[in-house]
C-alpha atoms as a printed R data frame, in Angstrom:
    type eleno elety resid chain resno       x      y       z
1   ATOM     1    CA   MET     A     1   0.000  0.000   0.000
2   ATOM     2    CA   ALA     A     2   2.851  2.382   0.804
3   ATOM     3    CA   TYR     A     3   4.356  2.040  -2.662
4   ATOM     4    CA   PRO     A     4   1.331  3.453  -4.620
5   ATOM     5    CA   ILE     A     5   1.049  6.359  -2.163
6   ATOM     6    CA   ALA     A     6   4.740  7.190  -2.540
7   ATOM     7    CA   LEU     A     7   4.410  6.938  -6.317
8   ATOM     8    CA   ARG     A     8   1.497  9.363  -6.325
9   ATOM     9    CA   TRP     A     9   3.464 11.866  -4.255
10  ATOM    10    CA   LEU     A    10   6.478 11.462  -6.539
11  ATOM    11    CA   ARG     A    11   4.293 12.201  -9.552
12  ATOM    12    CA   ARG     A    12   2.893 15.306  -7.855
13  ATOM    13    CA   ILE     A    13   6.370 16.571  -7.030
14  ATOM    14    CA   ILE     A    14   7.498 15.989 -10.617
15  ATOM    15    CA   VAL     A    15   4.455 17.892 -11.935
16  ATOM    16    CA   LEU     A    16   5.132 20.789  -9.558
17  ATOM    17    CA   VAL     A    17   8.789 20.906 -10.586
18  ATOM    18    CA   LEU     A    18   7.846 20.891 -14.267
19  ATOM    19    CA   CYS     A    19   5.273 23.660 -13.709
20  ATOM    20    CA   ALA     A    20   7.845 25.745 -11.864
21  ATOM    21    CA   ALA     A    21  10.349 25.204 -14.671
22  ATOM    22    CA   VAL     A    22   7.802 26.240 -17.299
23  ATOM    23    CA   ALA     A    23   6.927 29.331 -15.244
24  ATOM    24    CA   LEU     A    24  10.596 30.313 -15.041
25  ATOM    25    CA   VAL     A    25  11.015 29.874 -18.789
26  ATOM    26    CA   VAL     A    26   7.932 31.983 -19.494
27  ATOM    27    CA   PHE     A    27   9.151 34.674 -17.086
28  ATOM    28    CA   ALA     A    28  12.571 34.698 -18.773
29  ATOM    29    CA   LEU     A    29  11.066 34.963 -22.247
30  ATOM    30    CA   PHE     A    30   8.427 37.558 -21.408
31  ATOM    31    CA   ARG     A    31  10.213 39.310 -18.563
32  ATOM    32    CA   PRO     A    32   8.133 42.286 -17.450
33  ATOM    33    CA   ALA     A    33   9.725 45.692 -17.093
34  ATOM    34    CA   PRO     A    34  10.568 46.776 -13.509
35  ATOM    35    CA   GLN     A    35   7.730 49.310 -13.506
36  ATOM    36    CA   ASP     A    36   5.284 46.478 -14.244
37  ATOM    37    CA   LEU     A    37   6.217 44.628 -11.058
38  ATOM    38    CA   PRO     A    38   4.758 45.546  -7.663
39  ATOM    39    CA   TRP     A    39   7.920 44.938  -5.618
40  ATOM    40    CA   THR     A    40  10.439 47.047  -7.561
41  ATOM    41    CA   PRO     A    41  11.257 50.589  -6.376
42  ATOM    42    CA   LEU     A    42   9.632 53.527  -8.139
43  ATOM    43    CA   ARG     A    43  11.848 55.438 -10.554
44  ATOM    44    CA   LEU     A    44  10.870 58.560 -12.442
45  ATOM    45    CA   ASP     A    45  13.362 57.942 -15.257
46  ATOM    46    CA   GLN     A    46  11.295 54.954 -16.434
47  ATOM    47    CA   PRO     A    47   8.043 55.105 -18.417
48  ATOM    48    CA   PRO     A    48   4.880 54.405 -16.402
49  ATOM    49    CA   GLY     A    49   4.026 50.768 -15.853
50  ATOM    50    CA   LEU     A    50   1.243 48.655 -14.410
51  ATOM    51    CA   PHE     A    51   2.108 49.511 -10.813
52  ATOM    52    CA   THR     A    52   3.493 53.041 -11.170
53  ATOM    53    CA   GLY     A    53   0.289 54.713  -9.983
54  ATOM    54    CA   ARG     A    54  -0.006 52.518  -6.890
55  ATOM    55    CA   LYS     A    55   3.649 53.094  -6.025
56  ATOM    56    CA   ILE     A    56   3.122 56.847  -6.176
57  ATOM    57    CA   VAL     A    57   0.092 56.605  -3.876
58  ATOM    58    CA   ALA     A    58   2.152 54.520  -1.434
59  ATOM    59    CA   LEU     A    59   4.616 57.415  -1.105
60  ATOM    60    CA   GLY     A    60   1.973 59.126   1.007
61  ATOM    61    CA   ARG     A    61   2.921 56.707   3.789
62  ATOM    62    CA   ASP     A    62   6.626 57.588   3.505
63  ATOM    63    CA   PRO     A    63   7.187 61.358   3.149
64  ATOM    64    CA   ALA     A    64  10.975 61.025   3.401
65  ATOM    65    CA   ALA     A    65  11.086 58.556   0.506
66  ATOM    66    CA   CYS     A    66   8.792 60.817  -1.508
67  ATOM    67    CA   ARG     A    67  11.024 63.854  -1.040
68  ATOM    68    CA   ALA     A    68  14.116 61.769  -1.806
69  ATOM    69    CA   LEU     A    69  12.521 60.713  -5.105
70  ATOM    70    CA   LEU     A    70  11.926 64.351  -6.049
71  ATOM    71    CA   GLU     A    71  15.540 65.181  -5.217
72  ATOM    72    CA   THR     A    72  16.783 62.285  -7.340
73  ATOM    73    CA   ALA     A    73  14.632 63.518 -10.220
74  ATOM    74    CA   GLY     A    74  16.325 66.933  -9.982
75  ATOM    75    CA   LEU     A    75  13.294 68.977  -8.944
76  ATOM    76    CA   LYS     A    76  13.993 72.064  -6.872
77  ATOM    77    CA   PHE     A    77  11.463 72.304  -4.075
78  ATOM    78    CA   THR     A    78  10.880 73.268  -0.464
79  ATOM    79    CA   ALA     A    79   9.460 70.862   2.097
80  ATOM    80    CA   VAL     A    80   6.525 72.554   3.847
81  ATOM    81    CA   PRO     A    81   5.951 71.852   7.576
82  ATOM    82    CA   PRO     A    82   2.706 70.080   8.506
83  ATOM    83    CA   ARG     A    83  -0.228 72.482   8.518
84  ATOM    84    CA   GLY     A    84  -3.967 72.617   9.017
85  ATOM    85    CA   PRO     A    85  -6.296 71.336  11.744
86  ATOM    86    CA   ASP     A    86  -7.949 67.959  12.262
87  ATOM    87    CA   GLN     A    87  -9.398 66.619   8.980
88  ATOM    88    CA   CYS     A    88  -7.503 69.288   7.053
89  ATOM    89    CA   ARG     A    89  -4.054 68.319   8.256
90  ATOM    90    CA   ALA     A    90  -1.512 68.361   5.406
91  ATOM    91    CA   PRO     A    91   1.486 66.403   6.719
92  ATOM    92    CA   ASP     A    92   3.833 66.028   3.736
93  ATOM    93    CA   SER     A    93   3.482 69.035   1.451
94  ATOM    94    CA   VAL     A    94   6.138 70.358  -0.905
95  ATOM    95    CA   ARG     A    95   6.383 73.543  -2.912
96  ATOM    96    CA   ALA     A    96   8.221 73.331  -6.220
97  ATOM    97    CA   ALA     A    97  10.395 76.281  -7.153
98  ATOM    98    CA   PRO     A    98   9.102 78.329 -10.109
99  ATOM    99    CA   ARG     A    99  10.449 78.353 -13.667
100 ATOM   100    CA   GLN     A   100  11.462 74.710 -13.933
101 ATOM   101    CA   ASP     A   101  10.887 73.084 -17.297
102 ATOM   102    CA   MET     A   102  10.278 69.693 -15.700
103 ATOM   103    CA   LEU     A   103   7.227 71.024 -13.807
104 ATOM   104    CA   THR     A   104   5.548 74.036 -15.416
105 ATOM   105    CA   LEU     A   105   2.701 74.717 -12.968
106 ATOM   106    CA   SER     A   106   1.170 78.176 -12.905
107 ATOM   107    CA   PRO     A   107   0.757 79.615 -10.370
108 ATOM   108    CA   VAL     A   108   3.298 78.039  -8.023
109 ATOM   109    CA   VAL     A   109   1.433 75.817  -5.589
110 ATOM   110    CA   THR     A   110   1.960 73.700  -2.480
111 ATOM   111    CA   THR     A   111   0.738 70.110  -2.824
112 ATOM   112    CA   ALA     A   112   1.067 66.780  -1.056
113 ATOM   113    CA   CYS     A   113   4.323 65.158  -2.148
114 ATOM   114    CA   PRO     A   114   2.687 62.262  -4.073
115 ATOM   115    CA   ILE     A   115   0.757 64.791  -6.163
116 ATOM   116    CA   THR     A   116   4.017 66.475  -7.159
117 ATOM   117    CA   VAL     A   117   5.531 63.099  -8.081
118 ATOM   118    CA   GLY     A   118   2.472 62.293 -10.176
119 ATOM   119    CA   LEU     A   119   2.607 65.661 -11.909
120 ATOM   120    CA   LEU     A   120   6.283 65.209 -12.774
121 ATOM   121    CA   ALA     A   121   5.611 61.814 -14.341
122 ATOM   122    CA   TRP     A   122   2.448 63.089 -16.046
123 ATOM   123    CA   GLN     A   123   4.145 66.077 -17.663
124 ATOM   124    CA   ALA     A   124   7.140 64.042 -18.864
125 ATOM   125    CA   ASN     A   125   5.354 60.909 -20.051
126 ATOM   126    CA   VAL     A   126   1.886 62.103 -21.042
127 ATOM   127    CA   VAL     A   127   1.481 65.857 -21.453
128 ATOM   128    CA   GLN     A   128   4.611 66.739 -23.417
129 ATOM   129    CA   PRO     A   129   4.466 63.697 -25.750
130 ATOM   130    CA   ALA     A   130   0.810 64.485 -26.527
131 ATOM   131    CA   ALA     A   131   1.670 68.114 -27.294
132 ATOM   132    CA   GLN     A   132   4.513 67.062 -29.587
133 ATOM   133    CA   ARG     A   133   2.334 64.511 -31.360
134 ATOM   134    CA   LEU     A   134  -0.692 66.734 -31.897
135 ATOM   135    CA   PHE     A   135   0.809 70.229 -32.155
136 ATOM   136    CA   GLY     A   136   4.484 69.741 -32.934
137 ATOM   137    CA   THR     A   137   5.511 71.786 -29.912
138 ATOM   138    CA   THR     A   138   5.698 71.607 -26.116
139 ATOM   139    CA   VAL     A   139   3.660 72.803 -23.150
140 ATOM   140    CA   THR     A   140   5.263 75.739 -21.386
141 ATOM   141    CA   ARG     A   141   2.638 76.217 -18.669
142 ATOM   142    CA   ILE     A   142   0.054 74.045 -16.914
143 ATOM   143    CA   GLU     A   143  -2.597 76.223 -15.293
144 ATOM   144    CA   HIS     A   144  -4.648 75.111 -12.314
145 ATOM   145    CA   PHE     A   145  -7.301 76.215  -9.816
146 ATOM   146    CA   GLY     A   146  -5.329 75.160  -6.752
147 ATOM   147    CA   SER     A   147  -4.671 72.228  -4.487
148 ATOM   148    CA   TYR     A   148  -5.246 72.719  -0.739
149 ATOM   149    CA   SER     A   149  -8.785 73.562   0.349
150 ATOM   150    CA   CYS     A   150 -10.167 72.610   3.764
151 ATOM   151    CA   ARG     A   151 -13.572 71.311   2.692
152 ATOM   152    CA   ARG     A   152 -15.731 68.262   2.206
153 ATOM   153    CA   MET     A   153 -16.423 66.882  -1.266
154 ATOM   154    CA   TYR     A   154 -18.301 69.399  -3.435
155 ATOM   155    CA   GLY     A   155 -18.289 71.845  -0.519
156 ATOM   156    CA   ARG     A   156 -21.063 70.004   1.303
157 ATOM   157    CA   GLN     A   157 -21.730 70.413   5.018
158 ATOM   158    CA   GLU     A   158 -21.633 66.644   5.578
159 ATOM   159    CA   GLY     A   159 -20.054 63.615   3.973
160 ATOM   160    CA   SER     A   160 -16.544 62.561   3.014
161 ATOM   161    CA   TRP     A   161 -13.690 65.017   3.116
162 ATOM   162    CA   SER     A   162 -12.178 65.997  -0.208
163 ATOM   163    CA   GLU     A   163  -8.612 65.031  -1.048
164 ATOM   164    CA   HIS     A   164  -8.146 68.778  -1.447
165 ATOM   165    CA   SER     A   165  -8.507 69.068   2.332
166 ATOM   166    CA   THR     A   166  -4.970 67.701   2.726
167 ATOM   167    CA   GLY     A   167  -3.492 69.073  -0.511
168 ATOM   168    CA   ASN     A   168  -3.626 65.583  -2.019
169 ATOM   169    CA   ALA     A   169  -5.342 66.819  -5.192
170 ATOM   170    CA   ILE     A   170  -5.016 69.480  -7.848
171 ATOM   171    CA   ASP     A   171  -7.469 70.875 -10.418
172 ATOM   172    CA   VAL     A   172  -5.844 71.476 -13.809
173 ATOM   173    CA   SER     A   173  -7.688 74.000 -15.980
174 ATOM   174    CA   ALA     A   174  -5.555 74.719 -19.060
175 ATOM   175    CA   PHE     A   175  -2.321 74.147 -20.945
176 ATOM   176    CA   VAL     A   176  -0.312 76.873 -22.686
177 ATOM   177    CA   LEU     A   177   1.908 75.849 -25.601
178 ATOM   178    CA   THR     A   178   5.307 77.315 -26.387
179 ATOM   179    CA   ASP     A   179   3.817 79.137 -29.386
180 ATOM   180    CA   GLY     A   180   1.248 80.861 -27.137
181 ATOM   181    CA   ARG     A   181  -1.823 78.740 -27.873
182 ATOM   182    CA   ARG     A   182  -3.916 78.085 -24.772
183 ATOM   183    CA   ILE     A   183  -5.939 74.874 -24.513
184 ATOM   184    CA   ALA     A   184  -8.642 75.211 -21.855
185 ATOM   185    CA   VAL     A   185 -10.749 72.381 -20.453
186 ATOM   186    CA   LEU     A   186 -13.897 74.520 -20.306
187 ATOM   187    CA   ARG     A   187 -13.672 75.748 -23.887
188 ATOM   188    CA   ASP     A   188 -11.952 72.911 -25.726
189 ATOM   189    CA   TRP     A   189 -12.994 69.617 -24.127
190 ATOM   190    CA   SER     A   190 -15.779 68.866 -26.606
191 ATOM   191    CA   ARG     A   191 -13.992 70.045 -29.741
192 ATOM   192    CA   ASP     A   192 -13.445 67.472 -32.477
193 ATOM   193    CA   ASP     A   193  -9.921 68.588 -33.313
194 ATOM   194    CA   GLY     A   194  -6.392 68.531 -31.930
195 ATOM   195    CA   ARG     A   195  -7.334 70.545 -28.876
196 ATOM   196    CA   GLY     A   196 -10.064 68.156 -27.845
197 ATOM   197    CA   ARG     A   197  -7.950 65.104 -28.604
198 ATOM   198    CA   PHE     A   198  -5.102 66.541 -26.558
199 ATOM   199    CA   LEU     A   199  -7.290 67.064 -23.488
200 ATOM   200    CA   HIS     A   200  -8.713 63.550 -23.724
201 ATOM   201    CA   ALA     A   201  -5.213 62.114 -24.185
202 ATOM   202    CA   VAL     A   202  -3.815 63.810 -21.079
203 ATOM   203    CA   ARG     A   203  -6.898 62.730 -19.100
204 ATOM   204    CA   ASP     A   204  -6.511 59.101 -20.190
205 ATOM   205    CA   GLY     A   205  -2.753 59.102 -19.601
206 ATOM   206    CA   GLY     A   206  -3.224 60.556 -16.146
207 ATOM   207    CA   CYS     A   207  -5.204 57.494 -15.109
208 ATOM   208    CA   THR     A   208  -2.008 55.438 -14.897
209 ATOM   209    CA   LEU     A   209  -0.376 57.985 -12.575
210 ATOM   210    CA   PHE     A   210  -3.155 59.248 -10.297
211 ATOM   211    CA   ALA     A   211  -5.584 57.361  -8.084
212 ATOM   212    CA   THR     A   212  -8.442 59.555  -9.298
213 ATOM   213    CA   VAL     A   213  -8.896 61.488 -12.538
214 ATOM   214    CA   LEU     A   214 -12.205 63.297 -13.040
215 ATOM   215    CA   SER     A   215 -13.030 65.274 -16.184
216 ATOM   216    CA   PRO     A   216 -16.038 66.981 -17.807
217 ATOM   217    CA   ASP     A   217 -17.173 63.485 -18.797
218 ATOM   218    CA   TYR     A   218 -17.840 62.786 -15.113
219 ATOM   219    CA   ASN     A   219 -20.219 65.605 -14.164
220 ATOM   220    CA   ALA     A   220 -20.918 69.318 -14.538
221 ATOM   221    CA   ALA     A   221 -18.862 70.156 -11.447
222 ATOM   222    CA   HIS     A   222 -15.759 69.213 -13.458
223 ATOM   223    CA   ARG     A   223 -16.726 70.964 -16.682
224 ATOM   224    CA   ASP     A   224 -13.774 73.366 -16.442
225 ATOM   225    CA   HIS     A   225 -10.959 71.247 -15.024
226 ATOM   226    CA   LEU     A   226  -9.318 67.877 -14.601
227 ATOM   227    CA   HIS     A   227  -9.323 66.760 -10.989
228 ATOM   228    CA   LEU     A   228  -6.220 64.718 -10.142
229 ATOM   229    CA   ASP     A   229  -5.667 63.129  -6.735
230 ATOM   230    CA   GLN     A   230  -3.700 60.383  -5.006
231 ATOM   231    CA   ALA     A   231  -6.377 58.983  -2.695
232 ATOM   232    CA   ASN     A   232  -5.049 56.012  -0.742
233 ATOM   233    CA   ARG     A   233  -7.657 53.261  -1.034
234 ATOM   234    CA   GLY     A   234  -5.301 50.434  -0.088
235 ATOM   235    CA   ASP     A   235  -2.855 48.390  -2.126
236 ATOM   236    CA   THR     A   236  -5.677 46.752  -4.083
237 ATOM   237    CA   GLY     A   237  -8.204 49.586  -3.816
238 ATOM   238    CA   TRP     A   238 -10.238 50.896  -6.714
239 ATOM   239    CA   ARG     A   239  -9.010 53.680  -8.984
240 ATOM   240    CA   ALA     A   240 -11.242 56.183 -10.750
241 ATOM   241    CA   CYS     A   241 -10.842 57.413 -14.337
242 ATOM   242    CA   ARG     A   242 -13.851 59.304 -15.644
């Protein structure tokens, strides 16, 4: 009786070994890029991958690592001390220095560190390539309505607090090209031309880098801007792109 049992176990072990070998071969042949793996460190000199957005969100739990990443990227910025009361406490804000080509925000603004990381990656990997592809030029200024605002969602008296309440969001309103053309969300979102395609492209591309991207397609409250935030909904939490 012992012999058949041992034989069955031997067969199972052989099958497991063969499966493991096949898995290793497949991994070697179709080796994913580092940014497509959840356990590799985040780098801003690599194109966005499957886990880039989640890695940026995770920086909210490690302000020192977030600031170190900005320094490695070459961004000039100032770390802002924690500010705000209770639900509006902003613990890890940074303020990028003005007139830096790698982050062309206007006006200068203080945001949560993961938002700044997302904006850096967004401008380099999404915004500027879309401008080059559709207009043959670059974006020299990204205009916005602000970041920090101590309020609940949609300014209601009750309900969930907005990511703006901790500076973990920014509302982008327009893009100004090097040749002076200004592409505004309010005016150009619905246009069936390069301007409209550009705005949709930067919205779609932002969904790989931000936990939440809300556009005029979502509701009337976002008719004039793209809302970008890094809401932490857990390592496997849902992400919004609308």
